[in-house]
Backbone bond lengths (Angstrom), bond angles and torsions (degrees), N, CA, C in turn:
res aa  C-N    CA-C-N  psi(-1)  N-CA   C-N-CA  omega(-1)  CA-C   N-CA-C  phi
1 M - - - 1.388 - - 1.523 111.93 -
2 F 1.332 116.15 -178.88 1.465 119.50 -175.69 1.465 111.91 -102.45
3 G 1.322 116.04 165.37 1.437 124.13 162.22 1.510 114.73 45.55
4 P 1.351 116.98 -119.63 1.451 121.01 -177.39 1.494 115.98 -72.01
5 I 1.337 118.16 0.42 1.437 122.38 -176.39 1.516 106.94 -104.71
6 S 1.362 113.77 130.92 1.483 117.24 178.05 1.488 111.74 -84.44
7 G 1.315 116.55 158.90 1.448 122.53 176.73 1.451 117.02 109.66
8 G 1.367 121.24 -155.43 1.398 122.50 -178.79 1.496 114.26 -81.79
9 K 1.363 117.19 168.10 1.465 119.45 -175.13 1.517 110.26 -84.70
10 S 1.338 115.43 158.63 1.424 122.91 -178.74 1.501 109.83 -62.59
11 A 1.277 117.86 141.78 1.441 121.06 178.22 1.543 112.14 -57.83
12 A 1.300 116.36 -42.35 1.469 122.97 176.73 1.515 111.57 -54.88
13 F 1.310 115.08 -46.44 1.458 119.28 -176.83 1.562 110.38 -66.46
14 L 1.316 117.06 -41.78 1.437 119.54 -178.13 1.521 111.89 -66.67
15 V 1.356 117.39 -40.74 1.414 121.53 177.70 1.516 111.20 -64.13
16 T 1.351 115.77 -38.89 1.451 119.37 -179.51 1.511 110.69 -64.06
17 L 1.336 116.87 -46.01 1.446 120.94 -178.81 1.560 109.30 -58.52
18 A 1.306 116.93 -43.00 1.433 120.66 -179.26 1.530 110.11 -60.67
19 M 1.343 116.10 -42.04 1.466 119.83 -175.05 1.548 108.95 -73.01
20 L 1.360 116.00 -37.71 1.447 119.50 178.63 1.545 111.16 -64.89
21 A 1.331 113.47 -38.17 1.515 118.96 -179.57 1.549 109.91 -62.93
22 G 1.294 117.99 -26.69 1.441 119.13 -179.65 1.506 113.59 -94.19
23 C 1.319 118.80 10.00 1.463 120.41 -176.60 1.518 113.06 -88.05
24 G 1.329 117.67 -5.01 1.427 118.40 177.59 1.495 114.43 92.48
25 G 1.342 117.94 -1.95 1.443 120.09 174.19 1.494 115.48 75.47
26 G 1.352 121.09 12.44 1.460 121.70 179.77 1.507 110.92 -65.97
27 T 1.329 116.34 146.60 1.444 122.63 -177.91 1.541 108.11 -104.89
28 V 1.365 112.64 149.08 1.449 119.71 179.37 1.525 108.55 -111.93
29 S 1.299 114.25 134.24 1.486 118.93 -178.56 1.542 109.17 -61.91
30 R 1.349 115.25 134.54 1.447 118.96 178.72 1.506 111.91 -71.15
31 D 1.360 115.73 -14.18 1.476 119.59 -178.03 1.521 112.15 -86.00
32 A 1.320 115.78 -13.21 1.452 118.72 -179.52 1.504 110.90 -68.43
33 P 1.378 115.65 134.71 1.480 116.83 -179.68 1.553 110.27 -66.65
34 L 1.323 114.02 144.60 1.439 117.76 -173.27 1.532 113.00 -60.57
35 D 1.287 115.87 -36.05 1.489 118.27 -177.01 1.537 111.87 -71.13
36 S 1.330 116.48 -6.06 1.453 118.87 174.94 1.560 113.03 -96.64
37 L 1.316 115.09 -2.98 1.455 122.21 -177.62 1.518 109.66 -100.96
38 S 1.342 115.13 155.56 1.430 121.50 175.47 1.544 109.05 -76.72
39 A 1.348 113.94 166.11 1.487 117.64 178.56 1.537 108.26 -62.46
40 E 1.303 118.75 -38.35 1.449 121.54 -179.30 1.496 111.26 -63.79
41 E 1.337 116.92 -40.46 1.481 119.26 -177.84 1.515 111.52 -68.38
42 I 1.374 118.01 -39.39 1.454 119.61 176.01 1.537 111.21 -65.41
43 Y 1.285 114.21 -38.46 1.482 120.83 178.44 1.520 110.22 -60.99
44 Q 1.327 114.12 -41.07 1.447 120.85 -179.00 1.568 108.99 -64.60
45 R 1.285 116.46 -39.73 1.467 119.66 175.83 1.507 110.73 -60.58
46 A 1.318 117.70 -42.24 1.455 120.86 178.06 1.479 111.85 -61.23
47 E 1.327 117.17 -41.65 1.434 120.71 179.37 1.497 111.99 -62.98
48 L 1.313 116.86 -40.87 1.464 121.00 177.06 1.506 111.76 -61.73
49 E 1.356 116.99 -39.43 1.489 118.15 176.76 1.498 112.85 -66.57
50 L 1.349 116.27 -34.67 1.470 118.47 172.53 1.503 112.82 -60.27
51 E 1.318 115.49 -42.47 1.440 118.74 -179.82 1.514 111.24 -62.77
52 K 1.296 117.93 -32.49 1.455 124.55 176.67 1.543 112.37 -81.88
53 E 1.327 116.09 -0.46 1.468 122.02 -179.86 1.530 113.06 63.62
54 D 1.303 114.08 30.21 1.475 119.61 172.09 1.513 108.10 -102.27
55 E 1.322 114.58 76.71 1.470 121.11 -173.81 1.511 112.83 -64.59
56 E 1.314 120.18 -35.12 1.424 120.65 178.38 1.523 112.56 -63.22
57 E 1.342 116.33 -41.76 1.450 119.04 179.22 1.505 109.52 -72.01
58 A 1.316 117.71 -38.08 1.443 119.05 177.79 1.546 112.02 -60.71
59 A 1.348 115.43 -43.90 1.475 119.28 175.54 1.476 113.35 -58.52
60 R 1.331 117.80 -35.27 1.448 123.37 179.31 1.538 110.37 -64.57
61 Y 1.321 114.92 -47.32 1.477 118.92 179.44 1.544 111.11 -64.88
62 F 1.343 115.78 -41.75 1.470 117.41 178.74 1.548 110.31 -61.46
63 S 1.291 116.41 -39.26 1.469 120.68 177.83 1.533 110.84 -64.45
64 E 1.310 117.68 -32.97 1.461 122.33 -179.73 1.547 109.74 -67.44
65 V 1.364 114.45 -37.47 1.483 118.86 176.14 1.516 108.76 -59.59
66 E 1.342 116.25 -45.84 1.428 122.65 -177.21 1.531 110.45 -65.41
67 R 1.378 116.09 -36.68 1.441 119.50 -177.74 1.511 113.18 -74.12
68 L 1.361 115.69 -45.69 1.433 121.33 -173.87 1.543 113.23 -80.27
69 Y 1.324 116.02 -28.87 1.469 120.47 -176.69 1.560 106.60 -131.73
70 P 1.320 118.31 65.62 1.455 122.13 -169.77 1.516 114.55 -64.95
71 Y 1.297 121.18 -25.30 1.467 120.28 -175.20 1.517 111.56 -111.90
72 S 1.315 116.36 19.17 1.439 118.01 -178.15 1.520 111.02 -93.48
73 D 1.325 115.48 165.12 1.446 118.94 175.47 1.545 111.20 -67.80
74 W 1.340 115.77 -29.41 1.445 117.80 175.96 1.532 112.72 -66.36
75 A 1.329 114.61 -34.82 1.477 118.01 177.39 1.480 112.95 -62.31
76 K 1.351 115.23 -39.25 1.479 122.07 176.90 1.543 111.16 -60.01
77 R 1.317 112.49 -47.17 1.490 117.75 179.14 1.496 111.17 -67.33
78 A 1.323 117.20 -40.11 1.482 120.85 -178.66 1.536 111.50 -64.70
79 L 1.328 116.88 -32.34 1.474 121.48 -179.14 1.529 109.82 -64.39
80 I 1.337 118.46 -48.44 1.507 118.03 -179.71 1.521 110.24 -66.27
81 M 1.344 117.02 -35.81 1.445 120.85 -179.19 1.542 110.53 -71.11
82 Q 1.345 115.04 -32.85 1.449 118.41 175.49 1.527 110.46 -64.05
83 A 1.334 118.46 -41.02 1.472 120.33 175.26 1.484 111.91 -61.74
84 F 1.349 115.49 -41.14 1.485 118.64 178.87 1.524 111.56 -63.48
85 A 1.348 116.86 -45.74 1.483 121.43 -178.37 1.504 110.71 -60.91
86 Y 1.360 116.34 -42.50 1.456 117.78 178.62 1.516 113.13 -64.02
87 H 1.380 112.88 -40.22 1.468 115.54 179.59 1.527 110.97 -63.38
88 R 1.349 115.72 -45.04 1.457 116.48 -176.96 1.565 110.38 -66.61
89 D 1.362 115.47 -22.84 1.471 118.70 176.99 1.559 111.01 -85.98
90 R 1.319 117.52 3.82 1.429 124.51 -177.00 1.521 113.80 59.98
91 D 1.296 115.77 26.56 1.464 122.00 171.17 1.498 105.04 -91.73
92 Y 1.321 118.34 76.99 1.460 120.60 -167.71 1.523 113.09 -71.17
93 E 1.362 118.41 -30.17 1.431 118.74 -178.99 1.568 108.62 -69.43
94 S 1.313 118.76 -40.85 1.440 121.28 178.23 1.502 109.37 -67.68
95 A 1.352 118.05 -38.34 1.468 121.28 178.12 1.528 110.43 -59.22
96 R 1.317 115.01 -43.47 1.512 119.44 179.39 1.537 110.29 -62.49
97 S 1.325 114.01 -42.67 1.489 117.09 -177.34 1.485 112.47 -65.29
98 A 1.342 118.00 -42.51 1.451 120.22 177.94 1.561 113.29 -68.59
99 A 1.367 115.20 -38.35 1.482 118.77 179.29 1.523 109.44 -66.58
100 Q 1.370 117.70 -40.75 1.439 120.57 179.64 1.506 111.48 -67.43
101 R 1.331 119.86 -35.76 1.468 121.25 174.69 1.494 111.76 -61.22
102 Y 1.345 113.86 -42.00 1.477 116.31 179.77 1.533 111.30 -62.71
103 L 1.344 116.71 -41.97 1.445 120.55 177.45 1.538 112.65 -63.45
104 D 1.348 114.68 -35.72 1.453 118.78 -178.88 1.544 110.45 -71.25
105 F 1.368 116.33 -39.75 1.452 119.57 -176.38 1.487 116.69 -87.06
106 Y 1.365 115.26 -31.49 1.465 122.08 -175.33 1.512 113.18 -128.25
107 P 1.293 120.07 53.89 1.466 120.16 -171.65 1.528 115.66 -67.26
108 M 1.349 116.59 -15.99 1.470 120.69 -178.19 1.517 112.66 -104.17
109 E 1.324 116.83 0.55 1.474 119.43 -177.46 1.537 109.19 -77.13
110 E 1.366 115.49 159.98 1.482 120.95 -176.90 1.545 110.75 -61.12
111 D 1.342 116.07 -35.30 1.445 116.61 -175.99 1.555 113.91 -85.96
112 A 1.281 116.85 8.92 1.484 120.72 172.91 1.523 109.76 -59.60
113 A 1.311 116.23 -40.77 1.457 119.81 178.93 1.522 111.99 -61.08
114 Y 1.316 115.09 -40.96 1.482 119.85 177.95 1.522 109.99 -68.46
115 A 1.330 118.79 -38.80 1.453 121.50 177.48 1.565 110.60 -61.33
116 Q 1.288 117.21 -44.09 1.440 120.71 176.35 1.486 112.70 -62.25
117 Y 1.313 115.63 -40.03 1.504 119.79 178.52 1.528 111.27 -65.55
118 L 1.341 115.52 -41.18 1.454 118.65 176.72 1.507 111.67 -62.98
119 L 1.316 114.66 -40.05 1.502 119.16 177.85 1.487 110.02 -60.39
120 A 1.310 117.85 -41.63 1.513 121.76 179.96 1.508 109.06 -68.69
121 L 1.329 118.00 -40.98 1.463 120.54 -179.22 1.537 111.35 -65.10
122 S 1.305 117.42 -30.68 1.452 119.69 -177.57 1.551 110.28 -68.88
123 Y 1.299 118.00 -21.11 1.439 121.28 167.23 1.490 114.00 -88.37
124 Y 1.333 114.90 -47.43 1.471 120.98 -176.10 1.511 113.05 -58.32
125 D 1.315 118.16 -42.50 1.466 123.75 -177.07 1.506 111.79 -67.84
126 Q 1.337 120.50 -9.28 1.422 122.62 176.68 1.548 113.16 -94.51
127 I 1.313 114.73 -5.07 1.481 119.60 179.40 1.544 105.27 -86.88
128 D 1.302 116.93 96.59 1.463 118.68 -174.13 1.502 113.56 -116.78
129 D 1.359 118.97 -13.40 1.441 120.38 175.63 1.521 110.38 -162.85
130 V 1.317 117.86 159.33 1.467 119.38 -172.97 1.562 112.35 -70.49
131 G 1.291 116.25 -9.88 1.467 118.22 -176.77 1.518 114.19 -82.73
132 R 1.371 117.16 -9.58 1.441 119.25 -177.96 1.518 114.35 -79.41
133 D 1.334 115.27 163.96 1.462 120.93 176.41 1.525 109.39 -55.22
134 Q 1.349 116.71 128.50 1.443 119.30 -174.91 1.551 111.78 -81.48
135 G 1.344 116.90 -2.00 1.506 118.33 175.85 1.508 110.94 -59.62
136 L 1.351 117.64 -37.38 1.436 119.33 177.24 1.560 113.47 -63.62
137 T 1.292 114.77 -35.92 1.425 120.88 177.81 1.531 112.46 -63.34
138 F 1.345 115.18 -44.75 1.427 119.09 178.16 1.527 111.97 -64.20
139 Q 1.345 116.38 -40.79 1.428 120.18 178.31 1.535 111.41 -65.44
140 A 1.327 117.45 -38.53 1.476 120.66 176.75 1.527 109.52 -62.86
141 L 1.331 117.93 -42.87 1.467 120.71 177.20 1.517 112.03 -59.39
142 Q 1.295 116.40 -43.91 1.497 118.12 -179.08 1.523 110.31 -65.14
143 A 1.328 118.22 -42.84 1.454 122.00 -179.76 1.499 112.52 -67.11
144 L 1.310 117.62 -39.15 1.479 123.19 178.46 1.539 109.08 -66.38
145 R 1.331 114.34 -42.02 1.474 116.54 179.95 1.539 109.12 -62.56
146 A 1.328 119.28 -35.38 1.467 121.65 178.75 1.533 109.66 -61.48
147 V 1.355 116.74 -39.93 1.502 118.81 178.39 1.508 108.31 -63.85
148 I 1.312 118.01 -45.17 1.445 122.91 -173.76 1.536 110.47 -66.90
149 E 1.302 116.76 -42.91 1.470 120.54 -175.98 1.553 113.65 -82.13
150 N 1.337 116.15 -36.41 1.466 119.51 -174.56 1.510 113.18 -89.42
151 Y 1.344 116.49 -24.93 1.463 121.22 -175.74 1.589 108.95 -134.16
152 P 1.301 115.69 57.50 1.445 118.31 -175.44 1.525 115.40 -66.37
153 D 1.329 114.97 -22.74 1.500 119.42 -179.25 1.547 112.16 -96.94
154 S 1.319 116.96 3.26 1.433 119.61 -177.63 1.545 110.26 -78.62
155 E 1.334 113.90 163.44 1.510 119.57 177.69 1.545 110.01 -68.55
156 Y 1.324 118.84 -11.59 1.466 119.07 -176.89 1.519 114.41 -96.51
157 A 1.344 115.71 -9.87 1.469 119.69 -172.99 1.511 110.38 -64.62
158 R 1.313 119.21 -43.73 1.482 119.45 -177.59 1.525 111.45 -64.43
159 S 1.297 115.58 -41.86 1.528 117.63 177.79 1.500 110.09 -64.59
160 A 1.337 117.25 -37.42 1.464 121.18 177.61 1.491 112.22 -61.28
161 V 1.332 115.23 -41.21 1.529 118.18 177.67 1.498 111.00 -60.26
162 L 1.364 118.62 -46.94 1.420 123.12 -176.82 1.530 110.43 -63.89
163 K 1.329 117.65 -42.12 1.451 121.26 178.74 1.541 110.55 -70.01
164 F 1.340 118.09 -35.02 1.465 119.78 175.31 1.541 110.66 -58.58
165 D 1.312 114.92 -45.62 1.521 117.99 -179.19 1.518 110.18 -63.13
166 L 1.369 116.92 -40.16 1.449 119.08 -179.21 1.505 110.60 -66.88
167 A 1.304 118.66 -40.15 1.485 123.13 179.09 1.522 110.35 -65.58
168 F 1.353 115.48 -42.31 1.490 117.98 175.43 1.482 112.82 -61.38
169 D 1.310 117.01 -40.26 1.479 121.71 176.94 1.522 109.32 -63.80
170 H 1.313 116.05 -33.96 1.508 119.48 -178.82 1.530 110.26 -65.69
171 L 1.382 118.06 -38.02 1.443 118.72 178.37 1.546 110.88 -66.31
172 A 1.316 116.59 -37.87 1.438 118.91 179.23 1.525 110.24 -67.38
173 A 1.318 117.32 -35.30 1.484 120.58 177.81 1.530 110.96 -61.45
174 K 1.337 115.87 -34.64 1.428 119.99 -178.79 1.507 109.99 -69.35
175 E 1.322 117.37 -42.84 1.430 121.81 176.06 1.539 109.65 -58.21
176 M 1.313 115.40 -46.94 1.462 119.92 -179.23 1.532 112.62 -59.11
177 E 1.321 114.21 -42.58 1.417 120.09 -179.32 1.536 111.95 -60.68
178 I 1.326 116.49 -44.48 1.436 120.56 176.97 1.506 113.06 -66.68
179 G 1.385 114.50 -42.20 1.472 118.82 178.38 1.507 112.52 -59.85
180 R 1.342 116.24 -41.43 1.473 117.80 -179.58 1.576 111.31 -66.35
181 Y 1.304 112.14 -34.60 1.478 119.84 176.63 1.564 109.97 -56.57
182 Y 1.318 114.29 -51.86 1.440 119.43 179.58 1.560 112.53 -65.06
183 L 1.320 113.78 -43.14 1.491 118.16 -179.47 1.538 110.78 -60.21
184 K 1.304 115.89 -42.39 1.473 117.73 -177.32 1.511 109.91 -66.49
185 R 1.337 119.78 -26.85 1.442 121.69 179.60 1.496 112.75 -98.35
186 K 1.326 116.09 12.35 1.483 126.33 174.30 1.529 110.89 62.18
187 H 1.299 116.71 33.65 1.446 123.37 170.12 1.544 105.71 -93.30
188 Y 1.315 116.05 73.02 1.464 120.20 -166.61 1.550 112.43 -66.73
189 P 1.290 120.87 -44.19 1.489 118.95 179.62 1.522 111.80 -59.73
190 A 1.342 117.19 -41.69 1.439 119.17 -179.94 1.504 111.51 -67.81
191 A 1.339 119.12 -36.23 1.411 123.07 175.83 1.511 112.17 -65.80
192 I 1.331 117.44 -41.43 1.418 121.63 178.83 1.490 112.55 -61.83
193 N 1.322 116.85 -39.12 1.479 122.34 176.89 1.511 112.60 -57.83
194 R 1.347 116.05 -41.72 1.470 120.68 179.38 1.513 111.77 -70.22
195 F 1.316 118.16 -43.10 1.465 120.98 -179.36 1.552 110.62 -69.08
196 R 1.313 115.55 -31.55 1.474 119.74 177.63 1.522 109.90 -63.40
197 V 1.349 115.97 -41.52 1.437 120.68 178.31 1.508 112.53 -55.94
198 V 1.369 114.22 -43.23 1.482 119.18 179.44 1.545 109.44 -64.40
199 V 1.307 117.50 -46.27 1.461 120.78 -178.19 1.500 111.91 -63.23
200 E 1.343 118.02 -40.65 1.459 120.69 -174.15 1.535 114.27 -87.06
201 E 1.332 115.45 -33.60 1.438 118.52 -171.05 1.527 114.08 -111.18
202 F 1.310 117.24 -23.08 1.450 122.67 -178.48 1.540 111.97 -123.13
203 Q 1.301 115.82 38.37 1.457 121.85 -171.52 1.557 112.40 -66.71
204 T 1.309 118.08 -21.02 1.455 119.90 -179.05 1.505 113.20 -88.72
205 T 1.334 117.47 1.84 1.472 119.61 -177.75 1.564 109.28 -90.93
206 T 1.292 115.48 171.95 1.432 123.00 -177.51 1.577 111.62 -74.96
207 H 1.290 117.77 -3.91 1.497 119.52 -172.98 1.530 110.43 -97.43
208 T 1.313 118.96 -3.81 1.448 120.50 -176.90 1.524 114.61 -62.95
209 P 1.339 120.72 -44.98 1.452 121.11 178.85 1.514 113.09 -58.43
210 E 1.297 116.89 -42.91 1.486 118.67 177.70 1.508 111.48 -66.77
211 A 1.331 118.33 -39.98 1.482 123.85 178.70 1.501 108.17 -56.52
212 L 1.322 119.80 -44.61 1.472 123.76 -178.61 1.540 109.07 -66.20
213 H 1.326 116.87 -42.30 1.461 118.04 177.63 1.517 112.05 -64.26
214 R 1.331 118.55 -39.64 1.489 119.96 177.73 1.487 111.21 -65.13
215 L 1.366 116.68 -32.05 1.446 118.16 176.48 1.525 110.31 -67.23
216 V 1.330 118.51 -36.82 1.468 121.31 174.07 1.497 109.37 -57.42
217 E 1.306 118.04 -49.12 1.472 124.25 179.89 1.533 110.33 -58.11
218 A 1.332 116.14 -51.10 1.470 118.85 -173.44 1.545 110.54 -68.11
219 Y 1.323 117.37 -42.12 1.418 119.47 -178.10 1.512 112.75 -68.54
220 L 1.364 116.88 -36.07 1.424 117.64 174.66 1.524 113.43 -66.69
221 S 1.342 116.58 -32.29 1.438 123.16 177.03 1.531 111.02 -63.35
222 L 1.353 113.61 -32.37 1.513 118.18 -178.72 1.519 111.21 -92.30
223 G 1.354 118.25 -0.79 1.451 122.47 -176.95 1.507 114.56 76.43
224 L 1.331 116.54 18.22 1.468 119.79 -179.23 1.561 107.83 -95.04
225 E 1.290 116.49 83.95 1.459 122.19 -172.97 1.473 113.53 -68.83
226 D 1.337 118.88 -42.01 1.461 121.25 179.87 1.525 110.97 -56.51
227 E 1.298 118.06 -46.50 1.448 121.31 179.59 1.539 112.27 -65.05
228 A 1.329 115.67 -39.08 1.474 118.83 178.78 1.507 110.47 -67.52
229 R 1.343 118.70 -40.39 1.462 121.04 179.61 1.508 110.08 -64.29
230 T 1.318 116.51 -41.42 1.499 120.13 -179.48 1.475 111.76 -64.84
231 A 1.327 117.75 -43.07 1.504 120.36 177.43 1.517 108.94 -60.83
232 G 1.318 117.37 -38.75 1.457 121.31 179.31 1.531 110.24 -67.79
233 A 1.328 118.68 -35.55 1.438 122.07 178.71 1.492 111.14 -65.78
234 I 1.356 117.47 -40.02 1.470 120.79 -179.68 1.548 107.52 -65.99
235 L 1.335 115.57 -42.11 1.482 117.82 177.38 1.548 110.32 -57.86
236 G 1.347 115.78 -44.51 1.449 121.07 -179.30 1.481 113.85 -62.38
237 Y 1.348 114.59 -33.24 1.467 119.47 -176.21 1.556 111.97 -77.18
238 N 1.354 114.41 -40.41 1.461 116.93 -173.10 1.529 113.88 -109.68
239 Y 1.322 119.07 -22.35 1.474 120.22 -171.12 1.555 110.91 -135.01
240 R 1.299 116.21 43.20 1.463 121.02 -175.65 1.519 111.18 -64.17
241 S 1.300 122.09 -26.86 1.413 123.50 -177.39 1.533 113.32 -85.72
242 T 1.358 119.20 -0.42 1.418 120.41 -175.42 1.562 112.33 -90.90
243 E 1.320 115.68 158.16 1.457 118.78 178.36 1.553 108.68 -65.98
244 W 1.284 119.45 -26.29 1.466 122.23 -179.17 1.512 111.43 -66.62
245 Y 1.316 116.75 -36.51 1.464 120.42 176.41 1.515 109.81 -66.94
246 Q 1.333 116.93 -43.93 1.462 123.38 178.39 1.568 110.33 -56.01
247 D 1.360 113.26 -47.13 1.469 117.73 -178.72 1.554 112.33 -65.05
248 S 1.315 114.28 -40.76 1.448 117.71 -179.25 1.528 110.39 -70.36
249 Y 1.299 116.79 -38.05 1.502 121.90 176.77 1.489 108.89 -59.27
250 A 1.332 119.07 -42.14 1.471 121.09 -179.12 1.547 112.17 -69.10
251 L 1.371 115.24 -36.56 1.411 118.41 -177.32 1.593 109.51 -68.86
252 L 1.357 114.23 -46.54 1.459 118.89 -174.23 1.575 110.92 -72.73
253 T 1.290 117.55 -48.02 1.458 117.25 178.46 1.502 112.70 -66.29
254 G 1.324 116.76 -26.70 1.443 118.13 177.55 1.496 112.09 -66.53
255 R 1.318 115.94 -17.40 1.475 120.57 176.60 1.531 111.17 -105.59
256 G 1.319 114.83 10.95 1.464 118.99 178.67 1.504 113.10 74.96
257 L 1.333 115.61 26.08 1.494 119.75 -179.04 1.493 110.92 -107.95
258 T 1.352 116.09 149.33 1.464 118.78 177.75 1.547 106.43 -97.46
259 L 1.352 112.60 162.11 1.483 122.59 177.07 1.497 108.31 -95.03
260 E 1.341 117.35 83.19 1.479 120.63 178.28 1.471 109.51 -152.71
261 A 1.343 115.02 154.86 1.471 120.02 -177.02 1.532 107.59 -63.39
262 A 1.358 112.82 136.63 1.467 119.70 179.56 1.528 110.91 -146.97
263 G 1.311 114.85 147.82 1.436 119.49 177.58 1.500 114.75 76.18
264 D 1.332 118.73 -164.86 1.443 123.16 -179.71 1.480 106.86 -136.02
265 N 1.340 116.23 97.22 1.438 124.87 -179.91 1.484 113.45 -149.00
266 W 1.295 119.73 178.83 1.439 122.79 -175.76 1.511 113.65 -59.46
267 L 1.348 116.48 -30.11 1.490 119.63 178.60 1.516 111.56 -73.11
268 T 1.262 118.20 -34.91 1.483 121.46 178.02 1.569 111.08 -63.71
269 T 1.328 112.76 -35.02 1.475 119.79 175.65 1.540 108.74 -63.34
270 V 1.333 114.97 -46.58 1.494 121.05 -179.03 1.529 106.27 -63.70
271 Y 1.308 117.20 -40.90 1.489 118.45 -178.21 1.510 111.95 -63.18
272 R 1.334 119.68 -41.79 1.417 123.34 176.39 1.505 112.83 -62.71
273 Q 1.367 116.28 -34.62 1.457 119.78 177.05 1.537 108.74 -68.16
274 V 1.303 117.01 -39.60 1.446 122.40 178.70 1.495 110.09 -56.67
275 I 1.322 116.85 -51.01 1.462 122.62 -177.27 1.504 110.30 -60.14
276 R 1.332 117.11 -38.40 1.454 119.71 179.84 1.533 113.90 -79.86
277 G 1.322 114.91 -4.88 1.480 120.72 179.88 1.500 114.57 78.54
278 E 1.365 119.63 17.30 1.415 122.85 -179.80 1.520 112.13 -90.07
279 W 1.289 116.24 -8.56 1.501 118.57 -176.66 1.527 104.60 -137.63
280 L 1.301 115.59 132.11 1.471 122.27 179.60 1.513 110.40 -125.56
């Protein structure tokens, strides 16, 4: 792939370079009006702008190929390159638009997988901290899932899986951030609701052990010992080597409580699933 994307280069880009290499190296005057140039000549201008790292100008030339020669093979190649240029220029909205047009017009072409991957990256690359609107994260997850499910044998599938896991972890981090905020201010029911989301919906992320420990803290603060003991039991079953288990063990045993499932609550249901191996 190109630029910020690791891996091999796009098929469209490689084919284009090969064709340009065979053109004889002729130069086109920059003063010539675009509508007097061939699709290949305009495309060549766009490639030169990319080499100079002027992605905005490159995208403009690629779009002109699409506009002036809408049904040509060059227009098809220019459209995927337009999406790439916009993405490298961090114009994510325009990158999404171009990538989506490619998918709409050429869903069966080889570069459709790359277009879907660029579409996903245009969301994913805007996830830079847990304080941002999580709508982008959900959209990134949906677009990455489309790469994984629709193009499982493509060179982009593995990268999409890794990014999907990171984006999923990002959502859990946001829930944890809000839960800690409520816990610190002794808004225990609100904190419990956030940590419960992590345990039930984001259990495969790195945040689950801490979420269970925070549930122990919150439930003990409310005097709900059965729930606290059960959360501790789940920690002991799956995360005994973590610092969160050690902290929960100290809290519970310090009050003369054991770490075992007790009572009838949502955590005892989770505990039974853990024992049966249906929840990890």
